[in-house]
C-alpha positions in Angstrom: -16.5 -7.1 -26.7 -13.6 -4.9 -25.7 -9.9 -5.6 -26.2 -9.5 -6.7 -22.6 -12.3 -9.3 -22.7 -15.1 -7.3 -21.2 -18.2 -6.2 -23.0 -19.4 -2.7 -23.7 -23.1 -3.4 -22.9 -22.4 -4.5 -19.3 -23.1 -8.2 -20.1 -21.0 -10.9 -18.5 -18.2 -12.4 -20.4 -18.6 -15.8 -22.0 -17.2 -19.0 -20.5 -14.5 -19.4 -23.2 -13.1 -15.9 -22.4 -13.3 -16.5 -18.7 -11.4 -19.8 -19.1 -8.7 -18.1 -21.1 -8.3 -15.5 -18.4 -8.3 -18.2 -15.6 -5.7 -20.3 -17.4 -3.5 -17.2 -17.8 -3.8 -16.5 -14.1 -2.9 -20.1 -13.3 0.2 -19.8 -15.5 1.3 -16.6 -13.7 0.7 -18.3 -10.3 2.8 -21.3 -11.4 5.6 -19.0 -12.6 5.6 -17.1 -9.2 5.6 -20.3 -7.3 8.5 -21.6 -9.3 10.4 -18.4 -8.7 9.6 -17.7 -5.0 8.4 -21.1 -3.7 11.9 -22.1 -2.6 11.6 -19.3 0.0 8.3 -20.5 1.2 6.5 -17.4 -0.1 5.0 -18.7 -3.3 1.6 -17.5 -4.4 -1.0 -20.0 -3.3 -4.5 -20.5 -4.4 -7.0 -20.4 -1.4 -8.9 -23.4 -2.8 -5.9 -25.6 -3.6 -5.6 -29.3 -2.7 -6.9 -32.5 -4.1 -10.5 -31.8 -3.3 -10.4 -28.7 -5.6 -8.3 -30.3 -8.4 -5.2 -28.4 -7.3 -1.7 -29.8 -6.7 -0.8 -27.8 -3.6 -1.1 -29.1 -0.1 -3.4 -27.3 2.4 -1.2 -24.9 4.4 -2.4 -24.1 7.9 -1.4 -20.6 9.3 1.3 -20.5 11.9 2.4 -17.8 14.3 5.9 -17.8 15.9 6.8 -15.6 18.9 10.3 -15.3 20.5 10.3 -14.6 24.2 13.2 -14.3 26.6 13.2 -18.0 27.5 11.5 -19.8 24.6 9.9 -19.8 21.2 6.1 -20.2 21.0 4.7 -21.7 17.9 1.0 -21.6 17.3 -0.7 -23.6 14.5 -4.3 -22.6 13.6 -6.1 -26.0 13.1 -9.6 -25.8 14.5 -11.9 -28.8 15.0 -9.2 -31.5 14.8 -8.6 -34.4 17.1 -5.3 -34.0 19.1 -4.6 -37.7 18.6 -4.3 -37.2 14.9 -1.4 -34.7 15.1 2.2 -35.9 14.8 5.1 -33.8 16.0 8.6 -35.0 15.4 12.2 -33.8 15.3 14.8 -35.2 12.9 18.2 -33.4 13.0 17.4 -29.7 13.1 13.9 -30.0 11.5 10.7 -29.8 13.5 7.8 -31.4 11.6 4.1 -31.0 12.5 1.6 -33.0 10.5 -2.1 -33.9 10.7 -3.7 -36.8 8.8 -7.4 -36.2 8.1 -10.0 -38.9 7.9 -12.4 -37.3 5.5 -14.5 -40.5 5.4 -16.1 -39.5 8.7 -17.9 -36.6 7.2 -18.9 -38.0 3.8 -22.1 -39.4 5.1 -23.5 -36.1 6.3 -26.2 -34.3 4.3 -24.3 -31.0 3.8 -26.1 -27.9 2.7 -22.9 -26.0 2.7 -19.4 -27.4 3.5 -16.7 -24.7 3.6 -14.6 -25.8 6.6 -11.6 -27.9 5.6 -10.1 -30.5 7.8 -7.5 -31.4 5.1 -4.3 -33.2 6.0 -1.2 -31.0 6.3 2.5 -30.9 7.1 4.6 -28.0 8.2 8.3 -28.1 8.9 10.6 -25.6 10.6 14.4 -25.5 11.1 15.4 -25.2 14.7 18.9 -24.2 15.8 21.1 -25.6 18.5 19.8 -23.0 21.0 16.5 -24.9 21.3 16.2 -27.5 24.0 14.5 -30.1 21.8 14.2 -32.6 24.7 11.8 -30.3 26.6 9.4 -29.1 23.9 5.8 -29.1 25.2 2.7 -29.3 23.0 -0.9 -28.6 23.9 -4.1 -28.4 21.7 -6.7 -26.0 23.0 -9.5 -24.1 21.3 -8.4 -25.0 17.8 -4.8 -23.9 18.3 -1.9 -26.4 18.5 0.6 -24.6 20.8 4.2 -25.6 21.1 6.7 -24.2 23.5 10.3 -24.6 22.5 12.6 -23.7 25.4 15.9 -21.9 24.7 19.0 -23.3 26.5 20.2 -20.5 28.8 23.4 -19.0 27.6 23.4 -20.8 24.3 22.8 -17.7 22.1 25.9 -16.1 20.7 26.0 -12.3 21.0 25.7 -10.2 17.9 29.0 -9.8 16.1 29.8 -6.7 14.1 31.8 -7.3 10.9 34.1 -4.5 9.7 34.2 -3.6 6.1 37.7 -3.1 4.7 
């Protein structure tokens, strides 16, 4: 065995060595999450969530585009029922959530089951330029699409600050 945990004869490492390395990586992941998680950029494990013994919630990918008249927010959430999404605004926070009913799929005779329909929640801060009374949501082809109109004339022009 070499100093870094590998072997010189090309054999695979033993389970105890692999477990030590895995635990070290989990500690590093936790440290990075603690340091950067408050910015929403923490390291995340691709197979996190209760079904994998992890503590992180499933995080669906989101795209946000700014146009002249609105923001477009697209949530990638394929094979869901639109009735199970909940979209709400409280103050300046837009929340999108989905509650999964995993019991529907437990009775199937899976050979391989890699798609996740895990529950999730995503929240976004919206400012006073968004017309929150006229937000429109549609769910098509696995994408939840929200259009957040901008109130015309509500944006402040950029302001230059002089350095003294």
